[in-house]
VOBA-1610 file (N, C-alpha, C; in pm, whole numbers, padded with zeros to 5 digits, always signed):
BEGIN
Phe+09915+06548-06918Phe+09995+06581-06890Phe+10150+06578-06973Thr+10122+06437-06999Thr+10237+06412-07067Thr+10215+06463-07222Gly+10079+06419-07260Gly+10054+06479-07376Gly+10067+06628-07437Ala+10054+06675-07319Ala+10098+06824-07339Ala+10234+06880-07334Gly+10316+06785-07276Gly+10453+06799-07288Gly+10507+06854-07142Ile+10399+06866-07045Ile+10438+06936-06897Ile+10506+06824-06829Ile+10498+06692-06831Ile+10606+06588-06777Ile+10626+06517-06905Gly+10742+06437-06856Gly+10803+06315-06931Gly+10692+06147-06905Leu+10746+06078-07007Leu+10662+05939-07034Leu+10704+05876-06887Lys+10824+05880-06844Lys+10872+05824-06736Lys+10807+05863-06606Asn+10792+06027-06581Asn+10719+06068-06474Asn+10593+06049-06475Gly+10544+06013-06594Gly+10390+06021-06607Gly+10339+05847-06557Ile+10452+05766-06593Ile+10429+05638-06577Ile+10446+05597-06405Gly+10548+05714-06362Gly+10549+05709-06202Gly+10408+05743-06141Met+10355+05855-06209Met+10261+05919-06147Met+10125+05791-06156Ile+10099+05703-06262Ile+10025+05609-06275Ile+10031+05483-06183Leu+10174+05499-06139Leu+10218+05364-06013Leu+10138+05424-05894Gly+10186+05563-05847Gly+10115+05644-05754Gly+09995+05623-05739Ala+09921+05688-05835Ala+09765+05706-05858Ala+09689+05540-05834Asn+09794+05438-05881Asn+09746+05311-05842Asn+09697+05285-05722Leu+09820+05296-05656Leu+09823+05297-05485Leu+09741+05395-05430Gly+09716+05473-05435Gly+09626+05587-05401Gly+09488+05561-05399Ser+09419+05502-05535Ser+09252+05459-05537Ser+09270+05337-05415Thr+09375+05257-05365Thr+09313+05173-05271Thr+09284+05259-05123Val+09291+05390-05114Val+09286+05454-05006Val+09117+05430-04957Thr+09052+05479-05053Thr+08879+05493-05041Thr+08849+05358-04950Gly+08892+05212-05025Gly+08883+05087-04979Gly+08908+05122-04802Trp+09006+05166-04744Trp+09055+05186-04632Trp+08955+05265-04523Ile+08917+05370-04639Ile+08835+05465-04519Ile+08684+05363-04544Val+08634+05310-04620Val+08497+05249-04586Val+08523+05133-04509Ala+08644+05040-04491Ala+08664+04944-04410Ala+08663+04967-04290Leu+08746+05070-04228Leu+08765+05131-04110Leu+08676+05220-04052Leu+08574+05286-04136Leu+08502+05367-04106Leu+08334+05332-04139Gly+08340+05291-04222Gly+08202+05236-04279Gly+08173+05295-04370Phe+08026+05339-04411Phe+08009+05439-04542Phe+07973+05563-04464Lys+08014+05623-04399Lys+08025+05733-04305Lys+08050+05869-04375Ile+08156+05854-04485Ile+08192+05943-04559Ile+08106+05983-04675Asn+08048+06109-04683Asn+07973+06161-04783Asn+08048+06231-04865Pro+08061+06212-05029Pro+08137+06283-05126Pro+08092+06420-05114Glu+07964+06444-05107Glu+07943+06611-05129Glu+08018+06697-05024Ser+08025+06643-04913Ser+08090+06707-04783Ser+08241+06713-04847Phe+08272+06701-04928Phe+08439+06711-04982Phe+08421+06794-05090Tyr+08359+06748-05214Tyr+08392+06840-05309Tyr+08303+06941-05327Leu+08158+06979-05234Leu+08103+07059-05262Leu+08175+07186-05213Pro+08212+07196-05085Pro+08301+07296-05007Pro+08412+07328-05094Val+08478+07275-05152Val+08603+07279-05262Val+08549+07364-05377Thr+08445+07323-05440Thr+08407+07387-05552Thr+08381+07530-05532Ala+08300+07554-05397Ala+08238+07664-05343Ala+08383+07787-05325Leu+08475+07714-05239Leu+08588+07788-05216Leu+08662+07827-05317Gly+08667+07775-05439Gly+08735+07792-05534Gly+08693+07898-05628Ser+08525+07863-05619Ser+08456+07968-05715Ser+08442+08117-05656Ile+08441+08143-05519Ile+08409+08254-05462Ile+08571+08313-05470Gly+08675+08244-05468Gly+08817+08273-05468Gly+08855+08345-05606Phe+08829+08289-05706Phe+08876+08349-05836Phe+08751+08477-05862Ile+08640+08498-05787Ile+08573+08610-05815Ile+08632+08737-05710Ile+08651+08698-05615Ile+08761+08815-05528Ile+08857+08849-05571Phe+08969+08761-05638Phe+09106+08764-05678Phe+09100+08769-05822Ser+09083+08899-05881Ser+09062+08900-06035Ser+09195+08865-06100Asn+09286+08854-06036Asn+09413+08793-06108Asn+09536+08752-05996Gly+09692+08711-06066Gly+09760+08678-05969Gly+09732+08565-05937Gln+09813+08486-05831Gln+09816+08387-05792Gln+09709+08309-05729Met+09669+08413-05640Met+09529+08330-05583Met+09426+08313-05666Asn+09409+08384-05751Asn+09343+08357-05882Asn+09336+08233-05938Lys+09459+08183-05963Lys+09511+08043-06021Lys+09488+07940-05938Ile+09522+07965-05808Ile+09477+07858-05701Ile+09297+07852-05706Ser+09239+07937-05718Ser+09087+07933-05660Ser+09049+07859-05798Lys+09092+07885-05913Lys+09076+07823-06030Lys+09099+07683-06055Leu+09192+07643-05989Leu+09275+07510-05971Leu+09164+07463-05876Leu+09112+07496-05761Leu+09033+07459-05667Leu+08890+07404-05719Phe+08861+07517-05807Phe+08700+07523-05875Phe+08704+07383-05933Gly+08828+07403-06055Gly+08812+07247-06172Gly+08827+07141-06048Phe+08904+07149-05926Phe+08939+07001-05909Phe+08807+06949-05851Gly+08728+07060-05775Gly+08585+07009-05721Gly+08473+06981-05828Leu+08483+07049-05949Leu+08429+06992-06038Leu+08434+06847-06117Met+08559+06838-06113Met+08578+06703-06145Met+08567+06571-06056Phe+08556+06609-05913Phe+08501+06486-05855Phe+08376+06487-05834Met+08329+06621-05866Met+08142+06614-05888Met+08136+06559-05992Gly+08206+06555-06118Gly+08148+06470-06227Gly+08179+06328-06191Leu+08272+06272-06122Leu+08305+06163-06080Leu+08218+06094-06005Asn+08171+06160-05936Asn+08069+06121-05825Asn+07933+06101-05876Phe+07893+06182-05969Phe+07763+06182-06056Phe+07788+06052-06166Met+07899+06004-06209Met+07920+05927-06321Met+07902+05785-06235Lys+07952+05793-06091Lys+07954+05670-06000Lys+07803+05658-05950Asp+07744+05775-05924Asp+07607+05733-05886Asp+07507+05662-05993Gly+07551+05729-06113Gly+07449+05681-06232Gly+07444+05542-06234Phe+07548+05456-06215Phe+07557+05308-06221Phe+07509+05253-06049Trp+07502+05344-05944Trp+07481+05270-05846Trp+07354+05182-05819Asp+07234+05220-05879Asp+07125+05170-05892Asp+07137+05020-05941Phe+07258+05041-06044Phe+07260+04911-06132Phe+07324+04807-06059Ala+07420+04860-05971Ala+07526+04765-05894Ala+07431+04700-05772Gln+07342+04775-05702Gln+07292+04717-05630Gln+07183+04638-05657His+07121+04644-05761His+07025+04556-05818His+07087+04408-05871Val+07233+04412-05893Val+07315+04288-05945Val+07341+04233-05806Asp+07305+04113-05817Asp+07365+04021-05702Asp+07476+03943-05724Ile+07595+03984-05694Ile+07710+03921-05683Ile+07685+03746-05639Ala+07614+03735-05559Ala+07614+03633-05513Ala+07541+03502-05580Ile+07475+03536-05697Ile+07418+03452-05827Ile+07579+03378-05867Leu+07701+03461-05863Leu+07835+03377-05896Leu+07876+03274-05820Ala+07860+03271-05688Ala+07854+03181-05589Ala+07875+03016-05661Gly+07978+02965-05646Gly+08012+02828-05716Gly+08068+02839-05847Lys+08070+02954-05864Lys+08114+02944-06048Lys+08273+02973-06005Pro+08313+02944-06153Pro+08471+02958-06165Pro+08494+03092-06127Leu+08650+03105-06051Leu+08699+03235-06001Leu+08708+03343-06112Val+08710+03286-06248Val+08764+03365-06360Val+08626+03448-06383Leu+08509+03446-06341Leu+08402+03508-06356Leu+08368+03596-06252Phe+08446+03596-06151Phe+08443+03721-06059Phe+08546+03826-06107Leu+08648+03776-06181Leu+08772+03871-06232Leu+08650+03942-06333Leu+08598+03859-06420Leu+08508+03966-06564Leu+08439+04023-06476Phe+08354+04002-06390Phe+08258+04075-06325Phe+08331+04176-06258Gly+08448+04201-06192Gly+08495+04315-06155Gly+08535+04395-06275Phe+08613+04335-06372Phe+08638+04426-06471Phe+08545+04517-06517Val+08414+04441-06556Val+08335+04521-06631Val+08249+04613-06525Leu+08239+04554-06420Leu+08170+04706-06345Leu+08263+04834-06310Ala+08435+04812-06271Ala+08488+04895-06284Ala+08498+05000-06406Ala+08466+04907-06526Ala+08496+04987-06634Ala+08389+05076-06665Met+08269+05023-06614Met+08123+05125-06638Met+08106+05208-06538Ile+08160+05169-06430Ile+08158+05303-06313Ile+08291+05397-06346Arg+08412+05342-06391Arg+08520+05393-06435Arg+08600+05425-06311Ser+08605+05348-06212Ser+08646+05360-06073Ser+08635+05258-06003Ser+08792+05218-05976Ser+08795+05068-05885Ser+08773+05111-05739Ala+08764+05232-05699Ala+08760+05273-05556Ala+08610+05259-05542Ala+08498+05290-05623Ala+08352+05287-05616Ala+08341+05136-05622Ala+08414+05049-05708Ala+08386+04935-05725Ala+08406+04842-05583Met+08517+04893-05501Met+08588+04804-05430Met+08452+04843-05280Met+08404+04947-05278Met+08305+04980-05201Met+08177+04867-05217Ile+08146+04845-05326Ile+08036+04721-05352Ile+08092+04573-05328Phe+08222+04586-05332Phe+08254+04427-05299Phe+08278+04453-05134Leu+08297+04543-05092Leu+08316+04529-04962Leu+08192+04497-04892Thr+08077+04562-04953Thr+07932+04541-04904Thr+07931+04418-04902Thr+07949+04326-05047Thr+07878+04218-05048Thr+07965+04112-04958Leu+08119+04161-04924Leu+08172+04068-04829Leu+08127+04080-04697Asp+08098+04213-04645Asp+08038+04216-04541Asp+07912+04157-04477Ala+07836+04123-04605Ala+07689+04045-04608Ala+07703+03881-04595Gly+07841+03835-04629Gly+07876+03710-04620Gly+07819+03662-04760Ser+07795+03724-04863Ser+07746+03660-05009Ser+07869+03629-05088Ile+07976+03660-05038Ile+08141+03601-05124Ile+08219+03598-05034Asp+08321+03492-05044Asp+08439+03460-04947Asp+08525+03532-04995Leu+08667+03568-04907Leu+08773+03647-04918Leu+08843+03606-05089Ile+08869+03514-05115Ile+08959+03485-05206Ile+08864+03519-05359Gln+08726+03520-05342Gln+08654+03574-05445Gln+08641+03741-05464Ala+08643+03758-05332Ala+08641+03943-05340Ala+08794+03981-05363Gly+08879+03902-05360Gly+08985+03942-05434Gly+09028+03914-05571Tyr+08954+03816-05620Tyr+08958+03823-05790Tyr+08857+03942-05835Leu+08743+03969-05761Leu+08685+04113-05793Leu+08769+04237-05786Ala+08851+04225-05668Ala+08950+04342-05678Ala+09013+04370-05794Ile+09093+04235-05811Ile+09204+04231-05942Ile+09117+04254-06061Gly+09011+04240-06086Gly+08924+04265-06198Gly+08899+04390-06229Ala+08875+04458-06100Ala+08833+04588-06072Ala+08936+04693-06104Asp+09073+04645-06094Asp+09182+04707-06160Asp+09240+04735-06270Leu+09191+04621-06330Leu+09180+04609-06475Leu+09109+04688-06552Gly+08974+04702-06478Gly+08864+04774-06549Gly+08881+04907-06562Thr+09001+04971-06462Thr+08987+05091-06451Thr+09088+05167-06560Thr+09129+05047-06618Thr+09231+05071-06755Thr+09162+05137-06870Ile+09060+05118-06886Ile+08965+05144-06987Ile+08958+05242-07032Thr+08953+05344-06893Thr+08953+05525-06909Thr+09054+05568-06966Gly+09176+05505-06939Gly+09335+05558-06990Gly+09345+05521-07146Val+09319+05390-07186Val+09320+05371-07307Val+09223+05472-07415Leu+09080+05481-07346Leu+09011+05589-07429Leu+09059+05713-07422Gly+09149+05728-07333Gly+09203+05862-07346Gly+09331+05864-07440Thr+09330+05804-07510Thr+09452+05777-07624Thr+09421+05806-07757Ile+09267+05804-07753Ile+09227+05776-07866Ile+09245+05961-07935Asn+09295+05945-08074Asn+09353+06085-08119Asn+09458+06166-08036Gly+09508+06103-07954Gly+09619+06149-07849Gly+09742+06159-07954Asn+09848+06240-07906Asn+09979+06201-07997Asn+10050+06078-07906His+10199+06057-07979His+10238+05922-07951His+10271+05932-07788Ile+10334+06037-07742Ile+10362+06041-07571Ile+10220+06009-07497Arg+10140+06053-07515Arg+09994+06033-07469Arg+09956+05861-07473Lys+09970+05845-07602Lys+09908+05711-07618Lys+10018+05618-07567Lys+10141+05641-07539Lys+10227+05532-07483Lys+10214+05553-07323Thr+10134+05662-07267Thr+10134+05703-07096Thr+09969+05597-07084Gly+09899+05600-07169Gly+09756+05559-07166Gly+09766+05416-07150Trp+09853+05352-07281Trp+09865+05187-07254Trp+09938+05157-07187Ser+10067+05214-07108Ser+10134+05181-06996Ser+10050+05120-06906Gln+09965+05214-06825Gln+09866+05205-06723Gln+09813+05047-06741Phe+09754+05023-06903Phe+09714+04880-06910Phe+09760+04786-06885Tyr+09934+04790-06931Tyr+10023+04682-06932Tyr+10074+04648-06781Ile+10081+04772-06735Ile+10113+04759-06587Ile+10017+04684-06496Asn+09899+04732-06491Asn+09792+04647-06435Asn+09767+04521-06515Val+09784+04467-06620Val+09763+04335-06645Val+09892+04241-06593Ile+10018+04304-06617Ile+10122+04215-06587Ile+10095+04201-06395Thr+10059+04310-06343Thr+10033+04263-06194Thr+09934+04210-06142Ala+09805+04190-06246Ala+09727+04117-06224Ala+09767+03944-06221Val+09842+03939-06319Val+09887+03770-06389Val+09980+03774-06218Phe+10075+03832-06178Phe+10131+03790-06070Phe+10077+03766-05955Thr+09931+03835-05932Thr+09863+03863-05820Thr+09784+03724-05814Ile+09720+03698-05919Ile+09659+03580-05956Ile+09726+03459-05918Ile+09859+03449-05923Ile+09946+03341-05900Ile+09984+03344-05775Leu+09987+03444-05729Leu+10025+03488-05578Leu+09894+03485-05461Ile+09806+03468-05501Ile+09659+03521-05444Ile+09667+03464-05321Arg+09679+03316-05321Arg+09657+03268-05185Arg+09776+03268-05085Pro+09876+03288-05143Pro+09995+03306-05052Pro+09991+03445-05004Ile+09972+03544-05059Ile+09928+03678-05036Ile+09828+03689-04892Phe+09726+03629-04919Phe+09623+03626-04823Phe+09661+03541-04709Gly+09734+03426-04696Gly+09789+03367-04619Gly+09897+03462-04510Val+09985+03533-04588Val+10084+03597-04535Val+09954+03749-04439Ile+09859+03783-04498Ile+09782+03866-04440Ile+09735+03805-04319Asp+09664+03651-04344Asp+09600+03638-04187Asp+09717+03552-04090Tyr+09833+03575-04147Tyr+09947+03505-04074Tyr+10013+03645-03979Ile+09982+03757-04019Ile+10027+03876-03956Ile+09902+03908-03869Gly+09786+03857-03852Gly+09683+03899-03755Gly+09578+03953-03811Ile+09562+03989-03917Ile+09450+04069-03980Ile+09339+03935-04023Lys+09243+03958-03904Lys+09114+03847-03914Lys+08986+03926-03943Asp+08991+04070-03956Asp+08870+04115-04030Asp+08832+04120-04154Pro+08781+04037-04228Pro+08754+03988-04354Pro+08770+04156-04461Leu+08720+04253-04414Leu+08692+04372-04492Leu+08835+04432-04494Val+08947+04419-04377Val+09069+04471-04342Val+09133+04392-04429Ala+09091+04287-04428Ala+09179+04203-04517Ala+09190+04199-04658Leu+09086+04243-04692Leu+09056+04277-04868Leu+09150+04393-04905Val+09120+04471-04850Val+09189+04627-04848Val+09321+04606-04821Thr+09392+04546-04755Thr+09513+04507-04722Thr+09557+04429-04866Phe+09481+04348-04906Phe+09520+04283-05007Phe+09522+04366-05176His+09433+04450-05142His+09414+04563-05271His+09526+04634-05272Ser+09580+04713-05139Ser+09689+04774-05128Ser+09811+04720-05164Thr+09859+04577-05138Thr+09966+04522-05106Thr+09991+04447-05233Phe+09883+04422-05387Phe+09935+04380-05477Phe+09954+04522-05592Asn+09850+04636-05560Asn+09906+04750-05590Asn+10084+04793-05548Leu+10079+04792-05491Leu+10248+04801-05404Leu+10337+04732-05495Met+10291+04593-05505Met+10368+04514-05563Met+10404+04527-05707Gly+10284+04588-05773Gly+10272+04642-05915Gly+10357+04766-05931
//
């Protein structure tokens, strides 16, 4: 949008801040509802509705809306396929091997995993599963979450290649925002978890997603 001149740089950065916070919603769904949400139940009906719409409506506003729905569904379908491509990999990598290792390794693991999956939300599903199994503790899961948020910036940085100067500024702004947020979160990680515990959140899964939302809101 910024590269095409549809919105300005400040508005683009504002949308990035909102997207960072919005990406934490998936973790809440997983933590509160478990793995009962099937992505196919979301993007397949949207894609089908959009495709039928732009066939029926040959022109006009409804045709444009139908094309938007169709493209929206295809985008999430592609993201889901990309995530599934690394799902087997993630399942065969036992995060428990990091037990007893320096916390920075958890940060790096979260970064690499999210960079490959291109989704901090998908990475959070894996971290929540591992935390639920008792293979890692809450602080270690917190470092994984911070690393995952850093890993997702790789997509934005890659998107700046051969882009105009506004597009480059927008892509790199996400990187800078997430790096600065990560530094402050690492410094404050134990106090943040302390506050979460103080307000009565005892479920480790809910505590982790609360932490994830909190530091993105802080950012």
